[in-house]
C-alpha positions as CSV (number, residue, x, y, z in Angstrom):
1,M,-35.7,6.3,-9.1
2,P,-34.3,8.0,-6.1
3,K,-36.9,10.3,-4.4
4,I,-36.5,13.9,-5.2
5,I,-35.2,17.0,-3.0
6,S,-36.3,19.9,-4.8
7,V,-34.0,22.9,-4.1
8,D,-36.4,25.4,-5.5
9,D,-39.9,25.3,-4.5
10,H,-41.7,28.6,-3.3
11,V,-44.1,28.9,-0.4
12,V,-47.2,31.4,0.0
13,E,-46.7,32.8,3.2
14,P,-50.0,32.1,5.4
15,S,-52.0,35.3,6.2
16,H,-50.9,35.0,9.9
17,V,-46.9,35.0,9.9
18,W,-46.3,38.3,10.7
19,Q,-49.3,39.0,12.9
20,T,-48.5,36.0,15.0
21,W,-44.3,36.2,15.3
22,L,-43.6,39.8,15.0
23,P,-43.5,41.4,18.3
24,A,-46.9,42.9,19.2
25,K,-45.4,46.8,18.7
26,Y,-44.5,46.1,15.3
27,R,-47.8,44.3,14.1
28,E,-49.9,47.4,13.1
29,K,-47.3,48.4,10.7
30,G,-46.0,44.9,9.8
31,P,-47.5,42.7,7.0
32,R,-51.0,42.0,6.8
33,V,-53.5,40.6,4.4
34,E,-56.7,42.2,3.2
35,R,-59.1,40.8,0.8
36,K,-60.6,43.2,-2.0
37,R,-61.6,43.2,-5.7
38,W,-58.7,43.6,-8.3
39,G,-58.6,44.4,-12.1
40,D,-56.2,43.3,-14.6
41,F,-52.4,43.0,-13.7
42,V,-50.2,45.3,-15.5
43,H,-46.6,44.2,-16.2
44,L,-43.8,46.3,-15.2
45,P,-40.2,46.3,-15.6
46,G,-37.9,44.2,-13.1
47,A,-40.2,41.3,-13.4
48,R,-43.1,42.9,-11.2
49,Y,-46.9,43.5,-11.8
50,E,-49.3,46.1,-10.7
51,M,-52.9,46.1,-9.9
52,T,-55.7,48.6,-8.8
53,E,-58.8,47.9,-7.0
54,D,-61.9,47.5,-9.3
55,P,-65.5,47.1,-7.7
56,D,-66.3,44.6,-10.7
57,G,-63.0,43.0,-10.4
58,L,-62.1,39.3,-9.0
59,W,-61.7,38.9,-5.3
60,G,-57.8,38.7,-4.2
61,D,-56.0,38.7,-0.9
62,A,-53.2,41.1,-1.0
63,W,-50.3,41.9,1.2
64,Y,-50.0,45.5,2.9
65,Y,-46.7,46.4,4.9
66,E,-46.2,49.7,6.2
67,D,-49.7,50.9,5.2
68,R,-48.7,50.5,1.2
69,L,-50.1,47.8,-0.9
70,I,-46.9,45.3,-1.7
71,Y,-48.3,42.2,-3.5
72,V,-51.6,40.8,-4.7
73,H,-51.7,36.9,-5.0
74,K,-51.7,35.7,-8.4
75,R,-53.2,32.6,-9.7
76,F,-50.0,32.1,-11.9
77,V,-47.7,31.6,-8.8
78,A,-50.3,29.6,-6.6
79,I,-52.0,26.4,-8.0
80,P,-56.0,27.4,-8.0
81,Q,-57.7,24.5,-6.4
82,E,-59.9,24.2,-9.3
83,S,-57.2,23.2,-11.5
84,T,-56.7,19.8,-9.7
85,T,-59.1,17.1,-9.8
86,E,-58.8,13.4,-9.0
87,E,-59.7,10.5,-11.3
88,D,-59.0,6.9,-10.5
89,G,-57.1,7.7,-7.4
90,K,-54.6,10.0,-9.4
91,I,-54.4,13.7,-9.5
92,V,-55.0,15.4,-12.7
93,F,-53.7,19.0,-12.9
94,D,-55.1,21.4,-15.7
95,R,-52.1,24.4,-15.5
96,T,-54.2,26.5,-18.3
97,K,-56.1,27.5,-15.2
98,M,-53.0,29.5,-13.7
99,V,-53.7,32.6,-15.3
100,M,-52.7,36.2,-14.7
101,S,-55.3,37.3,-12.1
102,A,-56.0,37.7,-8.5
103,I,-56.7,34.7,-6.1
104,T,-57.7,34.4,-2.4
105,Y,-56.1,31.7,-0.1
106,D,-59.6,30.0,-0.2
107,E,-59.4,29.5,-4.2
108,M,-55.6,27.9,-3.8
109,R,-54.8,24.5,-3.2
110,P,-53.9,24.4,0.5
111,G,-50.4,22.9,-0.2
112,C,-49.6,26.5,-1.4
113,Y,-49.6,27.8,2.3
114,D,-50.3,25.4,4.8
115,R,-47.6,23.1,5.9
116,D,-49.5,19.6,6.5
117,A,-51.1,20.0,3.1
118,R,-47.8,20.8,1.6
119,V,-46.1,17.7,3.1
120,K,-49.1,15.8,1.6
121,D,-48.5,17.2,-2.2
122,L,-44.8,16.5,-1.9
123,E,-45.8,12.9,-0.9
124,L,-47.9,12.7,-4.0
125,N,-45.0,13.9,-6.0
126,W,-42.0,11.5,-5.2
127,T,-40.5,14.3,-3.0
128,D,-39.4,14.3,0.3
129,G,-37.4,17.5,0.5
130,S,-38.2,20.8,-0.5
131,L,-36.2,24.3,-0.1
132,P,-39.3,26.9,-0.5
133,F,-38.2,30.5,-1.9
134,P,-40.5,33.2,-0.1
135,T,-43.5,35.1,-2.0
136,F,-44.5,38.3,-0.4
137,P,-40.7,39.3,0.8
138,R,-39.3,38.6,-2.6
139,F,-36.8,36.5,-3.7
140,C,-33.9,37.7,-1.5
141,G,-36.1,39.9,1.0
142,Q,-36.2,43.1,-1.1
143,T,-39.7,43.9,0.2
144,F,-38.1,44.5,3.6
145,Y,-35.0,45.9,2.0
146,E,-37.3,48.7,0.2
147,G,-39.2,49.6,3.1
148,N,-38.5,53.1,5.2
149,D,-38.6,51.5,8.7
150,K,-35.4,49.3,9.0
151,E,-36.3,48.6,12.6
152,L,-39.6,47.4,11.6
153,G,-37.7,45.7,8.5
154,L,-35.3,43.9,10.6
155,A,-38.0,42.5,12.9
156,S,-39.8,41.4,9.8
157,V,-36.8,39.5,8.8
158,K,-36.4,37.8,12.0
159,A,-40.2,37.0,12.2
160,Y,-40.1,35.1,8.8
161,N,-36.9,33.3,9.7
162,D,-38.6,32.0,13.1
163,W,-41.8,31.1,11.3
164,M,-39.9,29.5,8.6
165,V,-37.4,27.4,10.8
166,E,-40.2,26.8,13.7
167,E,-43.7,26.6,12.2
168,W,-42.9,25.5,8.6
169,C,-40.1,23.3,8.9
170,A,-39.2,21.9,12.1
171,P,-42.5,19.7,12.5
172,S,-42.6,18.6,8.7
173,G,-40.1,15.5,9.6
174,G,-37.5,17.3,7.6
175,V,-39.7,17.4,4.3
176,N,-39.7,21.3,4.4
177,I,-35.9,22.5,4.7
178,P,-35.4,25.9,5.9
179,L,-34.4,29.0,3.6
180,C,-33.9,32.1,5.4
181,L,-33.7,35.9,4.6
182,I,-31.1,38.6,5.7
183,P,-31.7,42.3,6.2
184,L,-29.9,43.2,2.7
185,W,-29.3,47.0,4.1
186,D,-26.8,46.1,6.6
187,V,-24.2,43.6,6.3
188,D,-23.3,43.2,10.2
189,L,-26.8,42.6,11.0
190,A,-26.9,40.0,7.9
191,V,-24.0,38.4,9.7
192,E,-25.6,38.1,13.1
193,E,-28.9,36.6,11.7
194,T,-27.2,34.2,9.4
195,V,-25.1,32.9,12.2
196,R,-28.3,32.6,14.5
197,N,-30.0,30.7,11.9
198,A,-27.0,28.6,11.2
199,E,-26.6,27.6,14.9
200,R,-30.4,26.1,14.6
201,G,-29.3,24.0,11.6
202,V,-30.0,26.4,8.6
203,H,-27.9,25.9,5.8
204,A,-29.4,28.2,3.1
205,I,-29.9,32.1,3.0
206,C,-31.3,34.3,-0.1
207,F,-28.9,36.6,-2.0
208,S,-29.0,38.7,-4.9
209,E,-27.8,37.4,-8.0
210,L,-26.8,40.9,-8.9
211,P,-27.0,43.2,-5.6
212,T,-25.7,46.4,-7.8
213,R,-29.3,45.8,-9.4
214,L,-30.6,46.6,-5.9
215,G,-28.7,49.7,-5.1
216,L,-26.5,47.5,-3.2
217,P,-22.6,46.8,-3.1
218,S,-21.1,44.6,-5.6
219,I,-19.5,41.5,-4.5
220,H,-16.4,42.9,-5.6
221,T,-16.0,45.7,-3.2
222,G,-15.3,43.7,0.1
223,H,-18.4,44.8,1.5
224,W,-19.8,41.3,1.6
225,D,-16.8,39.6,2.9
226,P,-18.0,39.4,6.5
227,L,-21.2,37.6,5.3
228,F,-19.2,35.4,2.8
229,Q,-17.0,34.2,5.8
230,V,-19.6,33.3,8.1
231,C,-21.5,31.4,5.0
232,N,-18.1,29.9,4.4
233,D,-17.6,28.6,8.3
234,Y,-21.0,27.6,8.7
235,G,-21.6,25.6,5.7
236,V,-24.5,28.0,4.6
237,A,-25.1,28.1,0.5
238,L,-26.3,31.4,-0.9
239,A,-29.2,30.7,-2.8
240,M,-29.6,33.3,-6.0
241,H,-33.0,33.0,-7.4
242,I,-34.0,34.4,-11.0
243,G,-35.5,37.8,-10.3
244,S,-33.6,38.2,-7.0
245,S,-32.1,41.3,-8.8
246,S,-35.7,42.7,-9.5
247,T,-34.8,42.6,-12.9
248,N,-36.0,40.7,-15.7
249,P,-33.6,40.2,-18.9
250,S,-35.4,41.8,-22.4
251,A,-34.2,42.1,-25.9
252,S,-36.2,45.2,-26.3
253,P,-38.4,47.5,-24.1
254,D,-41.6,46.5,-25.7
255,A,-40.9,43.0,-26.3
256,P,-43.5,40.5,-25.7
257,E,-43.5,38.4,-22.1
258,G,-42.3,35.4,-23.8
259,V,-38.7,37.2,-24.6
260,G,-38.3,37.9,-20.9
261,G,-39.2,34.4,-20.0
262,T,-36.8,32.7,-22.4
263,L,-33.9,35.1,-21.4
264,A,-34.5,34.8,-17.5
265,F,-31.2,32.7,-17.2
266,N,-29.4,35.9,-18.5
267,N,-28.8,37.3,-14.8
268,S,-27.4,33.9,-13.6
269,M,-25.1,33.9,-16.1
270,A,-23.9,37.4,-15.6
271,S,-23.8,36.6,-11.9
272,L,-21.7,33.3,-12.3
273,A,-19.2,35.5,-14.6
274,D,-18.9,38.1,-11.5
275,W,-18.3,35.2,-9.2
276,L,-15.6,33.4,-11.6
277,F,-13.4,36.8,-11.4
278,S,-14.1,38.2,-8.3
279,G,-11.4,36.1,-6.2
280,R,-14.4,35.5,-3.6
281,L,-14.2,31.7,-4.4
282,I,-10.4,31.5,-3.7
283,K,-10.9,33.8,-0.4
284,F,-13.6,31.7,0.9
285,P,-13.0,28.1,-0.2
286,K,-16.0,26.5,1.3
287,L,-18.4,28.9,-0.1
288,K,-21.0,27.5,-2.2
289,L,-23.6,29.2,-4.5
290,A,-26.7,28.0,-5.8
291,Y,-28.4,29.5,-9.1
292,S,-31.9,28.5,-8.3
293,E,-34.4,28.2,-11.8
294,G,-31.2,29.1,-14.0
295,Q,-31.5,25.9,-15.7
296,I,-28.0,24.8,-17.0
297,G,-27.6,24.4,-20.6
298,W,-25.7,27.9,-20.7
299,I,-22.9,26.8,-18.1
300,P,-20.6,25.0,-20.3
301,Y,-20.1,27.8,-22.6
302,V,-19.8,30.3,-19.6
303,L,-17.0,28.2,-18.4
304,E,-15.1,27.8,-21.7
305,R,-15.5,31.7,-22.2
306,A,-14.3,32.2,-18.9
307,D,-11.2,30.1,-19.4
308,T,-10.5,31.8,-22.9
309,V,-10.7,35.4,-21.6
310,W,-8.7,34.6,-18.6
311,D,-5.8,32.9,-20.7
312,V,-6.1,35.3,-24.0
313,H,-6.6,38.6,-22.7
314,D,-4.6,38.3,-19.5
315,S,-1.9,41.0,-21.0
316,W,-4.4,43.6,-20.5
317,Q,-6.9,42.3,-18.3
318,H,-4.6,40.9,-15.8
319,S,-6.9,38.4,-14.4
320,K,-4.3,35.9,-13.3
321,E,-3.2,38.4,-10.9
322,L,-6.5,37.7,-8.5
323,I,-7.5,34.2,-10.1
324,P,-4.0,31.9,-10.3
325,E,-5.8,28.9,-12.1
326,P,-8.5,29.0,-14.7
327,P,-11.8,30.6,-13.7
328,S,-13.8,27.0,-14.2
329,T,-11.2,25.4,-11.5
330,Y,-13.5,27.4,-8.6
331,Y,-16.9,26.0,-10.1
332,Y,-16.8,22.4,-9.7
333,G,-18.4,21.0,-6.7
334,R,-19.2,24.3,-5.2
335,I,-21.6,26.1,-8.0
336,F,-24.8,24.3,-8.1
337,G,-27.1,24.8,-11.2
338,C,-30.7,24.2,-10.6
339,F,-33.1,23.2,-13.2
340,T,-36.7,22.0,-14.1
341,A,-36.4,21.7,-17.8
342,D,-32.9,21.6,-19.5
343,H,-32.4,18.3,-22.2
344,H,-29.3,20.6,-23.6
345,G,-27.6,20.8,-19.8
346,L,-28.1,17.2,-19.7
347,A,-26.5,16.3,-22.8
348,S,-23.2,18.3,-21.8
349,L,-23.3,16.7,-18.2
350,G,-19.4,16.2,-18.5
351,E,-19.0,20.0,-18.4
352,V,-21.8,20.9,-16.8
353,G,-20.1,18.5,-14.1
354,V,-22.4,15.9,-12.4
355,D,-21.7,17.0,-9.0
356,N,-22.8,20.5,-9.6
357,I,-26.7,20.3,-10.8
358,C,-29.8,19.9,-8.7
359,F,-33.2,19.2,-9.8
360,E,-36.2,21.5,-8.5
361,T,-40.1,20.8,-8.9
362,D,-40.8,24.4,-8.7
363,Y,-44.2,23.7,-6.7
364,P,-46.4,25.7,-6.9
365,H,-45.8,27.9,-9.8
366,T,-46.6,27.4,-13.6
367,D,-43.8,25.3,-14.7
368,T,-44.0,23.2,-11.7
369,T,-43.6,19.2,-12.5
370,W,-46.1,18.3,-9.8
371,P,-47.7,16.1,-9.5
372,H,-45.9,13.9,-11.8
373,S,-42.4,14.6,-10.9
374,E,-41.5,10.9,-10.8
375,A,-42.6,10.0,-14.3
376,Y,-41.1,13.3,-15.4
377,V,-37.5,12.7,-14.2
378,E,-37.7,8.7,-15.1
379,K,-38.1,10.2,-18.9
380,L,-35.9,13.0,-18.4
381,L,-33.1,10.6,-16.9
382,A,-33.3,7.6,-19.1
383,G,-30.1,6.2,-20.0
384,F,-28.2,7.9,-17.0
385,D,-26.6,5.5,-14.6
386,D,-28.2,5.2,-11.4
387,D,-25.4,7.0,-9.5
388,V,-25.7,10.1,-11.8
389,A,-29.5,10.1,-11.1
390,Y,-28.8,9.8,-7.3
391,K,-26.7,12.9,-7.8
392,I,-28.9,15.0,-9.6
393,L,-32.3,14.1,-7.8
394,R,-30.9,14.5,-4.4
395,G,-27.2,13.8,-3.6
396,N,-26.1,17.1,-4.9
397,A,-29.0,18.8,-2.9
398,I,-27.8,17.0,0.3
399,K,-24.4,18.1,0.0
400,M,-25.1,21.4,-1.1
401,L,-27.6,21.8,2.1
402,E,-25.5,19.6,4.3
403,L,-28.3,17.4,5.3
404,D,-28.2,14.5,7.5
405,R,-29.9,11.7,4.7
406,S,-29.0,9.7,2.6
């Protein structure tokens, strides 16, 4: 079984990142960590949670930015050290310890935030490549976009990217693969930052699945075209994680948590339809998209439905004026569905596209297959040809991220 290149993991940023990498004049208001006691988490719309200080609560490390509380570390997104033990030389992982409560860095497994420990944890997991999404900045840098001081925000984005490239990835021997942020509020600055990082080997940036949900222009407006052009020209993929629109689909306002978790892929589906009818995949023929943690089982029907709508309803929708070929034409080989668990998607591999899907271990989140991903994918891909397994586990990731490896 080929080793895994995971296209969706998560880094818990070490507490020193911005206090080290920001220019000195920004550090006072820049991101910093404080340790306090916290009460229970309360779920908010938009896949977010809030909590208040509680002198009798649990200790937890929290990020502050512009003197505002932004994020308290949670046990369900950072593997607690106590959840892992070793028996007969093998790691035993009890994910029931990953609950909705505060946690400190001292209580996390070091691989959550420490580069060298991360590399060792990935080695245990039959994984030699990992693309890490941010935690405190959120999935596409919404924290800095929502800040008041955009000069500080730009400096914070650049500091994160410098840390990502120079400290987290460069010394890792290629195991950690850089994924960078952009200043969402200014497309010209986003272009400059994308080029700056592309010229030092970065081939993926975080982008929102549905920018309008953040109050940003849609992909149809032309606003983002300069960014799409440099991504097209430099081979930079747009990585769109579920939740990068700061919304979490749900059937009812008072629905149980499990409803949102079940429907999390809905935003990926809406985003894919947006892109298929946007004309941007024609205008930028080398542009690549990735739907991180969006799973893949829904993709065949969306492609079928898009082609049907394009053909049957063109008399009044006029889609063919912008999209000369069936929308699915622009999907294959360029848009990547990223999954952790999706037997139905694999059963429809001919329609999903063997060149269009990538596996992800989602370390160190609750549904990670770590530390048993090798055994997991052996069972998951039983019956598939070796060349198919290679593409799903690493070949497509190499193509998407333009990695210099086999």
